[in-house]
C-alpha positions as protocol buffer text, in pm:
chain_id: "A"
residue {
  index: 1
  type: MET
  ca { x: -5 y: 12 z: -1 }
}
residue {
  index: 2
  type: THR
  ca { x: 163 y: 335 z: -112 }
}
residue {
  index: 3
  type: THR
  ca { x: 189 y: 617 z: 82 }
}
residue {
  index: 4
  type: THR
  ca { x: -15 y: 964 z: -27 }
}
residue {
  index: 5
  type: GLN
  ca { x: 83 y: 1301 z: 75 }
}
residue {
  index: 6
  type: GLU
  ca { x: -119 y: 1451 z: 351 }
}
residue {
  index: 7
  type: HIS
  ca { x: -284 y: 1774 z: 269 }
}
residue {
  index: 8
  type: GLY
  ca { x: -439 y: 2017 z: 570 }
}
residue {
  index: 9
  type: GLY
  ca { x: -652 y: 2325 z: 471 }
}
residue {
  index: 10
  type: PRO
  ca { x: -963 y: 2395 z: 574 }
}
residue {
  index: 11
  type: GLY
  ca { x: -1242 y: 2119 z: 548 }
}
residue {
  index: 12
  type: ARG
  ca { x: -1532 y: 2011 z: 772 }
}
residue {
  index: 13
  type: THR
  ca { x: -1454 y: 1884 z: 1110 }
}
residue {
  index: 14
  type: GLY
  ca { x: -1479 y: 1487 z: 1156 }
}
residue {
  index: 15
  type: PRO
  ca { x: -1611 y: 1291 z: 1413 }
}
residue {
  index: 16
  type: ALA
  ca { x: -1328 y: 1229 z: 1592 }
}
residue {
  index: 17
  type: GLY
  ca { x: -1211 y: 1609 z: 1597 }
}
residue {
  index: 18
  type: GLY
  ca { x: -986 y: 1798 z: 1372 }
}
residue {
  index: 19
  type: ALA
  ca { x: -1017 y: 1906 z: 1000 }
}
residue {
  index: 20
  type: ALA
  ca { x: -1126 y: 1643 z: 788 }
}
residue {
  index: 21
  type: PRO
  ca { x: -959 y: 1789 z: 396 }
}
residue {
  index: 22
  type: ARG
  ca { x: -1219 y: 1819 z: 129 }
}
residue {
  index: 23
  type: PRO
  ca { x: -1103 y: 1697 z: -239 }
}
residue {
  index: 24
  type: PRO
  ca { x: -1010 y: 1949 z: -365 }
}
residue {
  index: 25
  type: THR
  ca { x: -1282 y: 2139 z: -613 }
}
residue {
  index: 26
  type: GLY
  ca { x: -1321 y: 2000 z: -914 }
}
residue {
  index: 27
  type: ALA
  ca { x: -1120 y: 1710 z: -830 }
}
residue {
  index: 28
  type: GLY
  ca { x: -1241 y: 1411 z: -1053 }
}
residue {
  index: 29
  type: GLY
  ca { x: -1464 y: 1616 z: -1283 }
}
residue {
  index: 30
  type: ALA
  ca { x: -1368 y: 1356 z: -1564 }
}
residue {
  index: 31
  type: ALA
  ca { x: -1563 y: 1102 z: -1369 }
}
residue {
  index: 32
  type: GLY
  ca { x: -1893 y: 1131 z: -1508 }
}
residue {
  index: 33
  type: PRO
  ca { x: -1786 y: 1014 z: -1865 }
}
residue {
  index: 34
  type: TYR
  ca { x: -1637 y: 703 z: -1683 }
}
residue {
  index: 35
  type: VAL
  ca { x: -1940 y: 626 z: -1462 }
}
residue {
  index: 36
  type: ALA
  ca { x: -2122 y: 591 z: -1846 }
}
residue {
  index: 37
  type: GLU
  ca { x: -1818 y: 347 z: -1915 }
}
residue {
  index: 38
  type: VAL
  ca { x: -1908 y: 150 z: -1599 }
}
residue {
  index: 39
  type: LEU
  ca { x: -2283 y: 134 z: -1694 }
}
residue {
  index: 40
  type: ALA
  ca { x: -2186 y: 23 z: -2047 }
}
residue {
  index: 41
  type: ARG
  ca { x: -1974 y: -229 z: -1895 }
}
residue {
  index: 42
  type: MET
  ca { x: -2207 y: -420 z: -1662 }
}
residue {
  index: 43
  type: ARG
  ca { x: -2510 y: -399 z: -1930 }
}
residue {
  index: 44
  type: ALA
  ca { x: -2235 y: -613 z: -2160 }
}
residue {
  index: 45
  type: LEU
  ca { x: -2175 y: -853 z: -1897 }
}
residue {
  index: 46
  type: ALA
  ca { x: -2577 y: -862 z: -1849 }
}
residue {
  index: 47
  type: ALA
  ca { x: -2654 y: -917 z: -2224 }
}
residue {
  index: 48
  type: GLY
  ca { x: -2370 y: -1212 z: -2219 }
}
residue {
  index: 49
  type: LEU
  ca { x: -2480 y: -1427 z: -1934 }
}
residue {
  index: 50
  type: PRO
  ca { x: -2764 y: -1661 z: -1845 }
}
residue {
  index: 51
  type: ALA
  ca { x: -3001 y: -1487 z: -1669 }
}
residue {
  index: 52
  type: GLU
  ca { x: -2969 y: -1794 z: -1410 }
}
residue {
  index: 53
  type: ASP
  ca { x: -2577 y: -1737 z: -1379 }
}
residue {
  index: 54
  type: GLY
  ca { x: -2502 y: -1608 z: -1026 }
}
residue {
  index: 55
  type: VAL
  ca { x: -2276 y: -1364 z: -1165 }
}
residue {
  index: 56
  type: ALA
  ca { x: -2534 y: -1194 z: -1383 }
}
residue {
  index: 57
  type: VAL
  ca { x: -2774 y: -1225 z: -1087 }
}
residue {
  index: 58
  type: PHE
  ca { x: -2560 y: -1018 z: -900 }
}
residue {
  index: 59
  type: ASN
  ca { x: -2435 y: -799 z: -1190 }
}
residue {
  index: 60
  type: GLY
  ca { x: -2778 y: -696 z: -1245 }
}
residue {
  index: 61
  type: VAL
  ca { x: -2839 y: -574 z: -878 }
}
residue {
  index: 62
  type: TYR
  ca { x: -2512 y: -398 z: -918 }
}
residue {
  index: 63
  type: LEU
  ca { x: -2628 y: -221 z: -1213 }
}
residue {
  index: 64
  type: ALA
  ca { x: -2978 y: -94 z: -1069 }
}
residue {
  index: 65
  type: VAL
  ca { x: -2775 y: 36 z: -753 }
}
residue {
  index: 66
  type: THR
  ca { x: -2540 y: 218 z: -1027 }
}
residue {
  index: 67
  type: GLU
  ca { x: -2752 y: 358 z: -1240 }
}
residue {
  index: 68
  type: ALA
  ca { x: -2950 y: 515 z: -918 }
}
residue {
  index: 69
  type: VAL
  ca { x: -2620 y: 647 z: -778 }
}
residue {
  index: 70
  type: ALA
  ca { x: -2536 y: 824 z: -1169 }
}
residue {
  index: 71
  type: ARG
  ca { x: -2891 y: 997 z: -1150 }
}
residue {
  index: 72
  type: ARG
  ca { x: -2786 y: 1156 z: -824 }
}
residue {
  index: 73
  type: ILE
  ca { x: -2433 y: 1233 z: -895 }
}
residue {
  index: 74
  type: GLY
  ca { x: -2602 y: 1530 z: -1071 }
}
residue {
  index: 75
  type: ASP
  ca { x: -2883 y: 1658 z: -862 }
}
residue {
  index: 76
  type: GLY
  ca { x: -2753 y: 1765 z: -554 }
}
residue {
  index: 77
  type: THR
  ca { x: -2746 y: 1432 z: -357 }
}
residue {
  index: 78
  type: PHE
  ca { x: -2373 y: 1474 z: -320 }
}
residue {
  index: 79
  type: GLN
  ca { x: -2177 y: 1685 z: -98 }
}
residue {
  index: 80
  type: ASP
  ca { x: -1898 y: 1650 z: -363 }
}
residue {
  index: 81
  type: PRO
  ca { x: -2051 y: 1477 z: -707 }
}
residue {
  index: 82
  type: ALA
  ca { x: -1665 y: 1474 z: -867 }
}
residue {
  index: 83
  type: ALA
  ca { x: -1567 y: 1287 z: -533 }
}
residue {
  index: 84
  type: ALA
  ca { x: -1852 y: 1053 z: -537 }
}
residue {
  index: 85
  type: GLY
  ca { x: -1831 y: 977 z: -885 }
}
residue {
  index: 86
  type: GLU
  ca { x: -1472 y: 874 z: -861 }
}
residue {
  index: 87
  type: LEU
  ca { x: -1540 y: 690 z: -592 }
}
residue {
  index: 88
  type: ASP
  ca { x: -1814 y: 505 z: -774 }
}
residue {
  index: 89
  type: VAL
  ca { x: -1615 y: 383 z: -1065 }
}
residue {
  index: 90
  type: ARG
  ca { x: -1291 y: 292 z: -830 }
}
residue {
  index: 91
  type: PHE
  ca { x: -1515 y: 65 z: -630 }
}
residue {
  index: 92
  type: ALA
  ca { x: -1691 y: -66 z: -928 }
}
residue {
  index: 93
  type: ARG
  ca { x: -1302 y: -152 z: -1101 }
}
residue {
  index: 94
  type: ARG
  ca { x: -1272 y: -397 z: -856 }
}
residue {
  index: 95
  type: TYR
  ca { x: -1607 y: -588 z: -952 }
}
residue {
  index: 96
  type: PHE
  ca { x: -1478 y: -598 z: -1327 }
}
residue {
  index: 97
  type: ALA
  ca { x: -1124 y: -679 z: -1182 }
}
residue {
  index: 98
  type: ALA
  ca { x: -1284 y: -1013 z: -1012 }
}
residue {
  index: 99
  type: VAL
  ca { x: -1472 y: -1082 z: -1312 }
}
residue {
  index: 100
  type: ASP
  ca { x: -1198 y: -1063 z: -1544 }
}
residue {
  index: 101
  type: ALA
  ca { x: -998 y: -1262 z: -1351 }
}
residue {
  index: 102
  type: ALA
  ca { x: -1240 y: -1554 z: -1316 }
}
residue {
  index: 103
  type: ALA
  ca { x: -1271 y: -1524 z: -1700 }
}
residue {
  index: 104
  type: ALA
  ca { x: -915 y: -1561 z: -1738 }
}
residue {
  index: 105
  type: GLY
  ca { x: -852 y: -1887 z: -1522 }
}
residue {
  index: 106
  type: LEU
  ca { x: -702 y: -1671 z: -1238 }
}
residue {
  index: 107
  type: ARG
  ca { x: -788 y: -1664 z: -905 }
}
residue {
  index: 108
  type: PRO
  ca { x: -989 y: -1343 z: -800 }
}
residue {
  index: 109
  type: PRO
  ca { x: -971 y: -1221 z: -467 }
}
residue {
  index: 110
  type: ALA
  ca { x: -1082 y: -1503 z: -208 }
}
residue {
  index: 111
  type: CYS
  ca { x: -1427 y: -1287 z: -130 }
}
residue {
  index: 112
  type: TRP
  ca { x: -1538 y: -1319 z: -468 }
}
residue {
  index: 113
  type: ARG
  ca { x: -1431 y: -1700 z: -515 }
}
residue {
  index: 114
  type: PRO
  ca { x: -1768 y: -1863 z: -382 }
}
residue {
  index: 115
  type: LEU
  ca { x: -1966 y: -1673 z: -641 }
}
residue {
  index: 116
  type: PHE
  ca { x: -1749 y: -1771 z: -911 }
}
residue {
  index: 117
  type: GLN
  ca { x: -1705 y: -2130 z: -798 }
}
residue {
  index: 118
  type: LEU
  ca { x: -2049 y: -2160 z: -705 }
}
residue {
  index: 119
  type: ARG
  ca { x: -2213 y: -1949 z: -991 }
}
residue {
  index: 120
  type: ARG
  ca { x: -2419 y: -2215 z: -1165 }
}
residue {
  index: 121
  type: HIS
  ca { x: -2502 y: -2462 z: -857 }
}
residue {
  index: 122
  type: PRO
  ca { x: -2842 y: -2550 z: -889 }
}
residue {
  index: 123
  type: GLY
  ca { x: -2911 y: -2562 z: -512 }
}
residue {
  index: 124
  type: VAL
  ca { x: -2855 y: -2210 z: -479 }
}
residue {
  index: 125
  type: ARG
  ca { x: -3100 y: -1906 z: -476 }
}
residue {
  index: 126
  type: PRO
  ca { x: -3092 y: -1611 z: -681 }
}
residue {
  index: 127
  type: LEU
  ca { x: -3112 y: -1442 z: -353 }
}
residue {
  index: 128
  type: GLN
  ca { x: -2824 y: -1582 z: -236 }
}
residue {
  index: 129
  type: PHE
  ca { x: -2633 y: -1492 z: -523 }
}
residue {
  index: 130
  type: ALA
  ca { x: -2724 y: -1180 z: -515 }
}
residue {
  index: 131
  type: LEU
  ca { x: -2637 y: -1115 z: -127 }
}
residue {
  index: 132
  type: ALA
  ca { x: -2340 y: -1314 z: -145 }
}
residue {
  index: 133
  type: GLY
  ca { x: -2211 y: -1059 z: -426 }
}
residue {
  index: 134
  type: ILE
  ca { x: -2313 y: -762 z: -247 }
}
residue {
  index: 135
  type: ASN
  ca { x: -2108 y: -915 z: 61 }
}
residue {
  index: 136
  type: ALA
  ca { x: -1797 y: -926 z: -173 }
}
residue {
  index: 137
  type: HIS
  ca { x: -1834 y: -562 z: -294 }
}
residue {
  index: 138
  type: ILE
  ca { x: -1927 y: -406 z: 40 }
}
residue {
  index: 139
  type: GLY
  ca { x: -1746 y: -596 z: 277 }
}
residue {
  index: 140
  type: HIS
  ca { x: -1429 y: -590 z: 86 }
}
residue {
  index: 141
  type: ASP
  ca { x: -1398 y: -392 z: -232 }
}
residue {
  index: 142
  type: LEU
  ca { x: -1570 y: -97 z: -88 }
}
residue {
  index: 143
  type: ALA
  ca { x: -1286 y: -21 z: 171 }
}
residue {
  index: 144
  type: LEU
  ca { x: -1011 y: -66 z: -85 }
}
residue {
  index: 145
  type: ALA
  ca { x: -1221 y: 189 z: -306 }
}
residue {
  index: 146
  type: VAL
  ca { x: -1210 y: 425 z: -46 }
}
residue {
  index: 147
  type: LEU
  ca { x: -823 y: 432 z: -45 }
}
residue {
  index: 148
  type: ASP
  ca { x: -791 y: 426 z: -395 }
}
residue {
  index: 149
  type: THR
  ca { x: -1029 y: 770 z: -404 }
}
residue {
  index: 150
  type: CYS
  ca { x: -827 y: 917 z: -91 }
}
residue {
  index: 151
  type: ARG
  ca { x: -501 y: 852 z: -307 }
}
residue {
  index: 152
  type: ALA
  ca { x: -644 y: 985 z: -633 }
}
residue {
  index: 153
  type: LEU
  ca { x: -782 y: 1279 z: -502 }
}
residue {
  index: 154
  type: GLU
  ca { x: -528 y: 1331 z: -214 }
}
residue {
  index: 155
  type: CYS
  ca { x: -781 y: 1349 z: 29 }
}
residue {
  index: 156
  type: GLU
  ca { x: -804 y: 1196 z: 387 }
}
residue {
  index: 157
  type: PRO
  ca { x: -1094 y: 904 z: 446 }
}
residue {
  index: 158
  type: ALA
  ca { x: -1264 y: 1161 z: 649 }
}
residue {
  index: 159
  type: ALA
  ca { x: -1340 y: 1391 z: 337 }
}
residue {
  index: 160
  type: LEU
  ca { x: -1547 y: 1117 z: 130 }
}
residue {
  index: 161
  type: GLU
  ca { x: -1744 y: 1013 z: 473 }
}
residue {
  index: 162
  type: GLN
  ca { x: -2062 y: 1247 z: 365 }
}
residue {
  index: 163
  type: ASP
  ca { x: -2090 y: 1090 z: 64 }
}
residue {
  index: 164
  type: PHE
  ca { x: -1970 y: 733 z: 134 }
}
residue {
  index: 165
  type: GLU
  ca { x: -2307 y: 754 z: 369 }
}
residue {
  index: 166
  type: ARG
  ca { x: -2546 y: 910 z: 78 }
}
residue {
  index: 167
  type: VAL
  ca { x: -2410 y: 625 z: -143 }
}
residue {
  index: 168
  type: GLY
  ca { x: -2456 y: 376 z: 161 }
}
residue {
  index: 169
  type: GLY
  ca { x: -2825 y: 527 z: 164 }
}
residue {
  index: 170
  type: VAL
  ca { x: -2890 y: 410 z: -237 }
}
residue {
  index: 171
  type: LEU
  ca { x: -2786 y: 89 z: -126 }
}
residue {
  index: 172
  type: THR
  ca { x: -2993 y: 41 z: 152 }
}
residue {
  index: 173
  type: SER
  ca { x: -3325 y: 205 z: -23 }
}
residue {
  index: 174
  type: LEU
  ca { x: -3236 y: -58 z: -292 }
}
residue {
  index: 175
  type: GLU
  ca { x: -3222 y: -371 z: -51 }
}
residue {
  index: 176
  type: GLU
  ca { x: -3570 y: -426 z: 32 }
}
residue {
  index: 177
  type: ARG
  ca { x: -3661 y: -416 z: -301 }
}
residue {
  index: 178
  type: ILE
  ca { x: -3408 y: -641 z: -413 }
}
residue {
  index: 179
  type: ARG
  ca { x: -3517 y: -899 z: -149 }
}
residue {
  index: 180
  type: GLU
  ca { x: -3867 y: -850 z: -250 }
}
residue {
  index: 181
  type: LEU
  ca { x: -3748 y: -930 z: -648 }
}
residue {
  index: 182
  type: LEU
  ca { x: -3584 y: -1233 z: -582 }
}
residue {
  index: 183
  type: MET
  ca { x: -3734 y: -1417 z: -242 }
}
residue {
  index: 184
  type: PRO
  ca { x: -3908 y: -1698 z: -418 }
}
residue {
  index: 185
  type: GLY
  ca { x: -4231 y: -1701 z: -203 }
}
residue {
  index: 186
  type: PRO
  ca { x: -4405 y: -1631 z: 136 }
}
residue {
  index: 187
  type: ASP
  ca { x: -4323 y: -1948 z: 227 }
}
residue {
  index: 188
  type: VAL
  ca { x: -3993 y: -1829 z: 345 }
}
residue {
  index: 189
  type: LEU
  ca { x: -4152 y: -1607 z: 602 }
}
residue {
  index: 190
  type: ASP
  ca { x: -4146 y: -1961 z: 789 }
}
residue {
  index: 191
  type: VAL
  ca { x: -3848 y: -1863 z: 1048 }
}
residue {
  index: 192
  type: ALA
  ca { x: -3746 y: -2233 z: 1022 }
}
residue {
  index: 193
  type: ASP
  ca { x: -3672 y: -2228 z: 602 }
}
residue {
  index: 194
  type: PRO
  ca { x: -3304 y: -2229 z: 568 }
}
residue {
  index: 195
  type: LEU
  ca { x: -3316 y: -1945 z: 314 }
}
residue {
  index: 196
  type: THR
  ca { x: -3480 y: -1736 z: 578 }
}
residue {
  index: 197
  type: HIS
  ca { x: -3207 y: -1841 z: 817 }
}
residue {
  index: 198
  type: LEU
  ca { x: -2939 y: -1719 z: 584 }
}
residue {
  index: 199
  type: ILE
  ca { x: -3076 y: -1395 z: 497 }
}
residue {
  index: 200
  type: GLY
  ca { x: -3164 y: -1315 z: 818 }
}
residue {
  index: 201
  type: SER
  ca { x: -2780 y: -1338 z: 943 }
}
residue {
  index: 202
  type: TRP
  ca { x: -2668 y: -1059 z: 704 }
}
residue {
  index: 203
  type: SER
  ca { x: -2700 y: -708 z: 729 }
}
residue {
  index: 204
  type: LEU
  ca { x: -2619 y: -453 z: 449 }
}
residue {
  index: 205
  type: ASP
  ca { x: -2568 y: -163 z: 683 }
}
residue {
  index: 206
  type: LYS
  ca { x: -2359 y: -370 z: 899 }
}
residue {
  index: 207
  type: ALA
  ca { x: -2135 y: -454 z: 619 }
}
residue {
  index: 208
  type: ARG
  ca { x: -2080 y: -102 z: 476 }
}
residue {
  index: 209
  type: ASP
  ca { x: -2012 y: 1 z: 860 }
}
residue {
  index: 210
  type: GLY
  ca { x: -1723 y: -252 z: 873 }
}
residue {
  index: 211
  type: ALA
  ca { x: -1620 y: -116 z: 554 }
}
residue {
  index: 212
  type: TRP
  ca { x: -1547 y: 246 z: 659 }
}
residue {
  index: 213
  type: VAL
  ca { x: -1395 y: 122 z: 950 }
}
residue {
  index: 214
  type: ALA
  ca { x: -1161 y: -100 z: 789 }
}
residue {
  index: 215
  type: ALA
  ca { x: -1104 y: 181 z: 537 }
}
residue {
  index: 216
  type: ARG
  ca { x: -1024 y: 388 z: 797 }
}
residue {
  index: 217
  type: ALA
  ca { x: -778 y: 126 z: 957 }
}
residue {
  index: 218
  type: LEU
  ca { x: -616 y: 119 z: 634 }
}
residue {
  index: 219
  type: TRP
  ca { x: -575 y: 429 z: 593 }
}
residue {
  index: 220
  type: GLY
  ca { x: -393 y: 477 z: 928 }
}
residue {
  index: 221
  type: VAL
  ca { x: -120 y: 199 z: 833 }
}
residue {
  index: 222
  type: ARG
  ca { x: -53 y: 303 z: 518 }
}
residue {
  index: 223
  type: ARG
  ca { x: 313 y: 359 z: 619 }
}
residue {
  index: 224
  type: LEU
  ca { x: 330 y: -3 z: 726 }
}
residue {
  index: 225
  type: PRO
  ca { x: 300 y: -158 z: 423 }
}
residue {
  index: 226
  type: GLU
  ca { x: 346 y: -534 z: 613 }
}
residue {
  index: 227
  type: VAL
  ca { x: 79 y: -463 z: 807 }
}
residue {
  index: 228
  type: ALA
  ca { x: -135 y: -286 z: 547 }
}
residue {
  index: 229
  type: GLU
  ca { x: -96 y: -603 z: 337 }
}
residue {
  index: 230
  type: GLU
  ca { x: -188 y: -869 z: 623 }
}
residue {
  index: 231
  type: LEU
  ca { x: -483 y: -638 z: 720 }
}
residue {
  index: 232
  type: THR
  ca { x: -642 y: -645 z: 338 }
}
residue {
  index: 233
  type: ASP
  ca { x: -575 y: -1031 z: 299 }
}
residue {
  index: 234
  type: ARG
  ca { x: -750 y: -1109 z: 662 }
}
residue {
  index: 235
  type: LEU
  ca { x: -1042 y: -830 z: 556 }
}
residue {
  index: 236
  type: ASP
  ca { x: -1083 y: -1058 z: 205 }
}
residue {
  index: 237
  type: ALA
  ca { x: -1061 y: -1400 z: 378 }
}
residue {
  index: 238
  type: GLY
  ca { x: -1282 y: -1305 z: 628 }
}
residue {
  index: 239
  type: VAL
  ca { x: -1545 y: -1164 z: 367 }
}
residue {
  index: 240
  type: GLY
  ca { x: -1494 y: -1496 z: 168 }
}
residue {
  index: 241
  type: LEU
  ca { x: -1595 y: -1718 z: 453 }
}
residue {
  index: 242
  type: VAL
  ca { x: -1908 y: -1492 z: 498 }
}
residue {
  index: 243
  type: GLY
  ca { x: -1986 y: -1555 z: 135 }
}
residue {
  index: 244
  type: ARG
  ca { x: -1927 y: -1913 z: 135 }
}
residue {
  index: 245
  type: ILE
  ca { x: -2183 y: -1930 z: 428 }
}
residue {
  index: 246
  type: LEU
  ca { x: -2424 y: -1705 z: 229 }
}
residue {
  index: 247
  type: LEU
  ca { x: -2406 y: -1932 z: -86 }
}
residue {
  index: 248
  type: THR
  ca { x: -2501 y: -2284 z: 120 }
}
residue {
  index: 249
  type: PRO
  ca { x: -2691 y: -2511 z: -117 }
}
residue {
  index: 250
  type: LEU
  ca { x: -3028 y: -2537 z: -40 }
}
residue {
  index: 251
  type: PRO
  ca { x: -3298 y: -2857 z: -39 }
}
residue {
  index: 252
  type: GLY
  ca { x: -3553 y: -2764 z: -335 }
}
């Protein structure tokens, strides 16, 4: 993990006190076209994958989220639209890197391996595929995307916190819709149903909160590359274990 130059100067005060430098005005202004490229890549993936493929299920969910974020980048939702766009793009690139690695026969990060390994398993339900992908992307990729964005914009994570929360709000607003669309039927309301048990054991809000804590921790040790690498590896492995559990094959 590389070290970035620290910037002082005026900024809002973070929860722990002290100045939280904001991204430079206009920084990342070219992110808009890149968000369009992200959407185009997701749509191309959707067109090239069978609908029942587990990666296609997650890709469809992620496409809906990214479209929602893209609509909000220009409508005043975000404190710094350019920084929000930068984060959105760098976040997506980590998903694409996992897709490309799997397509090339390479090993994607541990957090993504369960989804790619079980993407065609007949005993895994669509909702499980969606949640496993969201778990990998938020639990692992989001923290690293925050660091990528901080390096690109030469700012502290605290400068992105408000827009991070707004992106999280978009995700949370879509989570209920996702569950409704992919839930197989009213019978799953039975608390004894294995799918109900699985989906009730995972929380998007908690995963998002964990990603922010991980980002801050990794930023704090950025000048200790061995420690940063170990923390990143542990984060990857832990999120991968959760993904494996979420993708437990269930009886028909």
